[in-house]
C-alpha positions in Angstrom: -9.7 20.4 16.8 -7.2 21.6 14.3 -5.3 19.4 12.2 -1.2 21.2 11.9 -2.0 22.7 8.2 -1.8 26.3 8.8 -4.1 25.5 12.4 -7.1 24.9 9.6 -9.8 24.0 11.3 -10.5 19.9 10.6 -14.0 19.3 11.8 -16.8 19.8 8.3 -14.1 17.9 5.9 -13.6 14.3 5.3 -17.3 13.4 4.9 -18.2 14.4 1.9 -20.2 12.2 0.1 -17.8 11.0 -2.5 -14.6 10.9 -0.1 -13.4 6.6 1.7 -13.8 6.6 5.0 -11.4 4.4 5.8 -8.7 4.4 3.4 -6.4 7.6 3.1 -7.0 11.1 0.9 -5.3 14.3 1.1 -7.6 16.8 2.6 -7.5 18.8 -0.5 -5.9 18.4 -3.6 -4.0 15.4 -5.6 -1.5 12.8 -4.6 -0.6 9.6 -6.0 3.1 7.4 -4.1 3.5 7.1 -1.2 6.6 8.1 0.0 9.0 7.1 2.9 6.7 4.5 4.8 8.8 4.7 8.5 7.8 3.9 12.0 9.3 6.1 14.9 8.2 7.1 18.3 4.5 5.8 18.1 4.1 7.3 14.9 3.4 5.4 11.3 5.1 8.2 9.0 3.2 8.1 5.4 5.2 10.9 2.7 3.1 11.0 -0.3 3.5 12.1 -4.2 0.9 15.2 -3.3 0.2 18.2 -5.3 -0.3 21.2 -3.3 -1.5 23.6 -5.9 -4.1 21.9 -7.4 -6.3 18.4 -8.2 -4.3 16.6 -11.1 -1.0 15.5 -11.1 1.9 17.8 -11.4 4.4 20.5 -8.2 5.3 17.0 -6.5 6.0 17.4 -3.6 5.8 15.4 -1.3 2.9 15.5 1.4 2.5 14.3 4.9 0.5 12.6 7.3 1.2 10.3 10.6 -1.3 7.5 12.5 -0.6 5.8 16.0 -2.6 3.0 14.6 -1.9 2.5 11.0 -5.9 3.6 10.9 -6.3 7.3 11.2 -4.3 9.5 10.0 -3.7 13.8 10.4 -2.1 15.1 7.8 1.0 17.6 8.8 2.8 20.7 6.3 4.0 19.4 3.1 7.9 18.1 4.0 9.8 17.9 1.6 9.5 21.1 -1.1 10.7 20.9 -5.3 13.9 23.3 -6.2 16.6 23.5 -8.7 16.9 19.9 -8.8 13.7 18.9 -9.2 10.3 18.0 -8.5 10.7 15.7 -5.9 9.6 12.2 -7.4 9.4 8.3 -5.0 12.2 7.4 -2.6 11.9 6.2 0.9 12.5 7.3 4.5 15.4 5.2 7.3 15.7 6.1 11.2 19.7 5.9 11.3 20.4 4.4 14.5 24.4 4.5 14.4 23.7 8.1 12.4 25.9 7.0 9.4 25.7 10.0 8.1 25.7 12.1 10.7 22.4 14.2 10.8 21.8 13.4 14.5 21.7 16.0 16.9 22.7 13.3 20.2 19.3 13.7 21.5 18.1 10.4 19.3 18.5 9.4 15.5 17.4 11.0 12.6 15.0 10.3 10.2 16.6 10.5 7.2 15.3 10.6 3.6 15.8 9.4 -0.3 14.3 11.2 -2.8 14.6 11.2 -6.4 15.1 15.1 -7.8 13.2 15.1 -10.8 15.5 17.0 -12.9 14.0 19.1 -16.3 10.5 18.6 -14.4 10.3 22.2 -14.4 11.4 25.6 -15.1 14.0 26.3 -12.3 15.4 22.4 -12.8 15.3 23.0 -16.3 18.0 21.0 -17.6 19.2 18.9 -15.4 19.1 15.4 -14.8 17.1 12.9 -12.8 18.9 12.8 -10.0 19.3 10.6 -5.9 19.3 13.1 -3.0 18.7 13.2 0.1 16.7 14.9 3.5 16.6 14.5 7.3 15.0 15.2 10.4 15.1 15.5 14.0 12.1 16.8 15.1 10.2 13.4 15.2 9.4 13.5 10.9 7.5 16.9 11.2 10.4 19.5 9.2 13.2 17.9 6.7 16.2 19.4 5.7 17.8 18.7 2.4 21.4 17.8 2.7 23.8 20.5 1.9 26.0 18.0 -0.6 22.7 16.7 -2.8 22.2 15.2 -5.0 24.5 12.1 -3.3 24.0 9.8 -6.8 24.0 11.4 -9.5 22.3 10.3 -13.5 22.9 7.3 -14.1 20.5 6.6 -17.2 17.3 7.6 -18.1 14.6 8.0 -15.6 16.7 6.7 -13.0 14.3 7.0 -10.0 12.2 5.4 -6.7 15.2 4.7 -3.9 13.8 2.3 -1.8 16.6 2.0 1.7 17.0 -0.7 3.9 19.3 -1.3 6.8 20.9 -4.8 6.0 21.3 -5.9 9.6 24.5 -8.5 9.1 26.8 -6.3 6.8 25.6 -3.2 8.8 25.4 -1.1 6.3 22.8 0.4 3.0 20.8 -0.9 0.4 19.2 0.9 -2.3 16.9 -0.3 -4.8 16.7 1.6 -7.8 14.9 1.7 -11.1 16.8 2.2 -14.1 14.9 2.5 -17.4 13.0 0.1 -18.9 12.8 -2.7 -17.1 15.9 -2.7 -15.0 16.7 -2.3 -11.8 19.8 -1.8 -9.4 21.0 -2.6 -6.5 23.7 -0.2 -4.6 25.2 -0.4 -0.9 26.3 3.1 1.4 27.9 3.2 4.7 26.9 6.1 5.4 23.6 7.6 3.1 26.0 9.3 0.8 27.8 7.0 -0.7 27.0 4.6 -3.0 28.6 1.4 -4.5 26.8 -0.6 -7.5 26.5 -4.0 -6.8 23.8 -5.2 -10.2 21.2 -5.1 -12.1 17.9 -7.2 -12.0 15.6 -7.3 -14.7 11.8 -7.6 -14.6 9.9 -7.8 -17.5 6.3 -5.5 -18.4 7.4 -3.9 -15.1 9.1 -0.4 -14.1 9.4 2.1 -11.0 9.0 2.5 -7.2 11.1 -0.4 -6.6 10.4 -2.6 -2.8 13.6 -4.8 -1.2 12.5 -6.9 1.9 13.1 -10.4 3.3 10.3 -12.8 4.6 10.3 -15.3 6.6 8.4 -18.9 5.2 5.8 -19.3 7.4 7.1 -17.7 10.2 10.2 -20.0 10.0 13.1 -17.7 10.9 15.5 -20.0 9.2 14.1 -19.6 6.1 14.1 -17.1 5.5 13.6 -15.3 1.7 14.2 -11.4 -0.1 11.1 -10.2 -2.1 11.6 -7.8 -5.1 9.1 -6.0 -6.6 7.9 -3.1 -9.0 5.4 -0.7 -9.2 2.9 -3.2 -10.5 2.7 -5.5 -8.1 5.2 -8.3 -10.1 7.2 -9.3 -8.1 10.2 -11.8 -7.2 11.3 -14.4 -4.9 14.8 -14.8 -4.2 18.1 -14.8 -1.5 20.2 -12.2 -0.7 23.3 -12.2 0.7 24.3 -8.7 0.7 26.3 -8.6 -2.1 24.0 -10.9 -4.6 20.1 -10.9 -5.0 20.1 -14.5 -6.1 16.4 -14.8 -8.0 14.3 -18.0 -7.3 11.3 -17.9 -8.2 8.7 -15.7 -9.8 7.6 -13.5 -11.2 4.1 -13.6 -9.6 1.5 -10.5 -9.1 0.6 -9.3 -6.2 -2.5 -7.8 -6.5 -4.9 -8.9 -9.7 -7.5 -6.2 -9.1 -7.7 -3.2 -11.6 -6.1 -0.1 -9.4 -3.7 -0.9 -7.0 0.0 0.5 -7.9 3.5 1.1 -6.7 2.8 -0.1 -3.2 5.4 0.3 -0.1 6.3 -1.0 2.8 7.3 0.7 6.0 10.8 0.1 7.6 11.9 0.4 11.3 8.5 -1.5 12.2 9.8 -2.8 16.2 11.2 -6.2 16.6 8.4 -7.3 19.0 5.8 -6.1 16.0 7.7 -8.1 13.3 5.3 -7.6 10.4 5.8 -6.3 7.5 3.5 -3.7 6.6 2.4 -2.7 3.1 0.7 0.9 1.9 -0.3 0.9 -2.6 -1.6 4.3 -4.2 -5.1 2.8 -5.8 -4.2 4.5 -9.2 -7.1 5.6 -11.2 -10.7 6.5 -9.2 -12.4 9.0 -10.4 -14.1 11.3 -7.1 -16.5 13.7 -8.9 -16.9 17.3 -7.5 -14.6 16.8 -4.7 -11.8 18.5 -3.3 -8.9 15.8 -3.4 -8.3 13.0 -5.3 -7.0 9.3 -5.6 -6.4 7.1 -2.7 -4.1 5.1 -0.6 -5.1 1.7 0.2 -6.0 0.1 3.3 -2.5 -1.0 5.3 -2.1 -4.6 4.7 0.3 -7.5 6.0 2.8 -9.1 3.7 3.4 -13.2 4.9 5.6 -15.4 2.7 3.9 -18.7 2.8 4.2 -21.8 1.5 1.7 -23.6 -0.6 1.2 -26.6 -3.5 2.8 -23.8 -6.1 6.1 -23.1 -4.1 6.4 -19.8 -2.1 3.7 -16.8 -2.0 3.4 -13.4 -1.2 0.1 -13.0 1.0 -1.5 -10.1 1.6 -4.2 -9.5 4.1 -5.7 -6.2 6.5 -3.8 -5.6 9.7 -5.8 -6.8 12.6 -5.6 -2.3 14.2 -9.4 -2.1 11.2 -11.0 -3.7 14.4 -10.8 -0.4 16.0 -13.3 1.3 13.6 -15.7 -2.3 13.8 -19.1 -0.5 14.9 -21.7 -3.2 15.0 -21.0 -7.1 14.2 -23.0 -9.3 12.8 -22.1 -13.0 12.4 -23.9 -16.6 11.4 -22.2 -19.9 11.6 -23.2 -23.3 9.9 -25.6 -20.8 7.5 -27.2 -23.0 4.3 -28.2 -19.7 1.7 -30.8 -21.5 -1.2 -31.3 -19.3 -4.4 -33.3 -16.5 -3.7 -32.3 -15.4 -0.2 -30.2 -13.2 1.7 -29.6 -13.3 5.2 -27.9 -9.4 4.8 -31.1 -7.7 3.4 -31.8 -5.4 6.8 -27.4 -4.2 7.0 -27.9 -0.4 5.7 -24.0 0.8 5.4 -21.2 1.9 2.4 -18.9 0.8 5.2 -17.7 -2.8 5.5 -15.7 -5.8 6.6 -17.0 -8.4 5.0 -15.8 -12.0 5.8 -16.8 -16.0 4.2 -16.2 -19.1 4.9 -17.7 -21.6 2.9 -17.8 -25.6 1.8 -17.6 -26.0 -1.9 -20.0 -28.0 -3.6 -18.7 -28.8 -7.5 -22.0 -26.5 -9.0 -21.5 -23.9 -6.0 -22.1 -20.2 -7.6 -22.4 -17.2 -5.6 -21.6 -13.9 -4.3 -22.3 -10.9 -2.9 -23.7 -7.6 -4.3 -22.0 -4.5 -2.7 -23.4 -0.8 -3.8 -24.8 -3.1 -6.7 -21.3 -4.2 -7.9 -21.3 -7.6 -8.2 -18.3 -9.7 -6.5 -19.4 -13.9 -8.1 -17.3 -16.6 -7.7 -17.5 -20.0 -9.3 -16.9 -23.2 -8.0 -17.7 -24.8 -11.5 -14.9 -23.0 -13.6 -13.0 -21.4 -10.1 -13.2 -17.9 -11.2 -13.8 -14.9 -9.0 -15.2 -12.3 -11.2 -15.6 -8.2 -10.0 -15.0 -5.3 -12.5 -15.2 -6.8 -15.6 -11.9 -8.2 -13.6 -12.1 -12.6 -14.5 -9.2 -14.1 -12.0 -9.0 -18.2 -11.3 -8.4 -19.5 -8.2 -5.3 -20.4 -7.2 -6.3 -23.3 -4.3 -7.8 -26.2 -5.0 -9.0 -26.3 -1.4 -12.5 -27.5 -0.6 -13.9 -24.5 0.9 -12.8 -20.9 0.2 -12.2 -17.4 2.4 -13.2 -14.3 1.5 -12.2 -11.3 3.6 -13.7 -8.2 1.4 -13.4 -4.7 2.5 -15.8 -1.9 1.2 -15.3 1.9 1.2 -17.4 4.5 -0.4 -15.0 4.7 -3.4 -12.9 1.1 -3.2 -13.7 -2.8 -2.8 -10.7 -5.3 -2.0 -10.9 -8.7 -1.7 -8.6 -11.2 -0.1 -9.1 -14.8 -1.5 -7.6 -17.7 0.6 -6.3 -15.0 3.4 -4.6 -13.2 1.0 -3.4 -15.1 -1.9 -5.2 -13.3 -4.9 -6.3 -10.4 -3.8 -7.8 -7.7 -6.3 -8.7 -3.8 -6.0 -11.1 -1.3 -7.5 -11.9 1.9 -7.5 -15.2 2.4 -7.3 -17.8 6.1 -8.0 -20.3 6.2 -5.3 -23.4 6.0 -6.9 -27.6 7.1 -4.7 -29.4 6.0 -3.7 -26.9 3.4 -2.2 -28.4 -0.1 -3.4 -29.1 -3.0 -1.3 -26.5 -5.2 -0.2 -26.9 -8.6 -0.5 -24.9 -12.2 -0.5 -26.4 -14.8 -3.4 -26.5 -18.2 -4.4 -27.6 -20.0 -7.9 -28.2 -22.8 -9.1 -28.2 -24.6 -5.6 -27.9 -23.9 -2.1 -24.5 -23.0 -0.6 -22.9 -24.1 2.8 -21.3 -20.9 4.3 -19.6 -22.2 7.3 -19.0 -18.4 8.3 -20.7 -15.2 7.8 -18.8 -12.0 9.5 -20.2 -8.8 8.7 -18.6 -5.3 10.4 -20.1 -2.2 9.6 -17.3 0.4 10.0 -17.5 3.9 11.5 -15.1 6.7 10.0 -12.2 7.1 10.3 -12.0 10.8 10.2 -12.7 13.3 12.5 -16.5 14.1 13.6 -18.1 16.6 11.2 -19.5 19.6 12.8 
């Protein structure tokens, strides 16, 4: 079997001891923020910030991978290379169904990417400012042709960058969210992706970079649509948008309270029959000693907007396609676990999808030890803690639901169906410590406990 990077055999890689097995990593070298997430003709495209020449940040290029199921990814040739306008920083991609930009061939719509050319970031771009540029593809995203009249949006201020473009169907025009400088962002509109008119400035405190902007309906009620504006650090606002003005209603709130989630982006062009808002982020800050790659993506999640006693909030939860990786499944129902007992002692794997629903008492303290790392919930103070982070639970329900995805190099914790999320990078330890469920002080009643041992998403090694 081969991949599409110079037809290098794919077997024999991707199974290194320090590589995640169901989170995307570059085959070699460093990556960071996801770019250009778009669905087209049965494929999810993940473009990403990539250094094709080394294992640290630099030489910013758009790498490229595709998947038919959000789980198994195949890395292709690099998509957009640096040029005299600068390195290729973050951006987004859309499918131009109405050929508003004129890049189509008549045989189908073009995929159009909008990205930042980071002037002054390389010797050949010395003296150039940061500008916004276009590239397009007529071969299902495999090759990108840069627009001959780039840039389409000249320099505005500072290191203005990271354009996120969406199609606003009610007005039949494009909308772009762009980071300006410091804590300021802006919205623009365009009829053709080439000419842009500024609508407004949006302030988001303590935030910068990589905006995303999208609609969600509250609890599935199509008549109750809100818009979410989110920055790279996961701070988000909830508001309304009429094609002219985004009106903030609530926020800012935080999508992820762990240590290692950044620059989340959502896919464009998801079919209406699917209807999900799917997000992937960069699990920034991981350490991968001795590995031929550096950094990883988060596992894809579905975003929903749900009513809570505190008002609407964004919930994040793993996409259902993770079930494609299930190798073995153990389940327990109506189980009472006393201190010193461990129902998981026979499970030996570092690739896990764990779900639990527990009935709480005032003194309940329980948790998991996964790879020697403790996830703890304390009912007396309603605190969930892991790897130095302690977060107060937002829900007051008398039962708690936890979902934990554990890969070799990461732990992602979804509390109360994704109302609170904590994402962490970890470095594997050998030998692998025993998997544990523990209680302290008093027994805990588990309504349900499910443990799925997962397969690797990468091709089998030879």
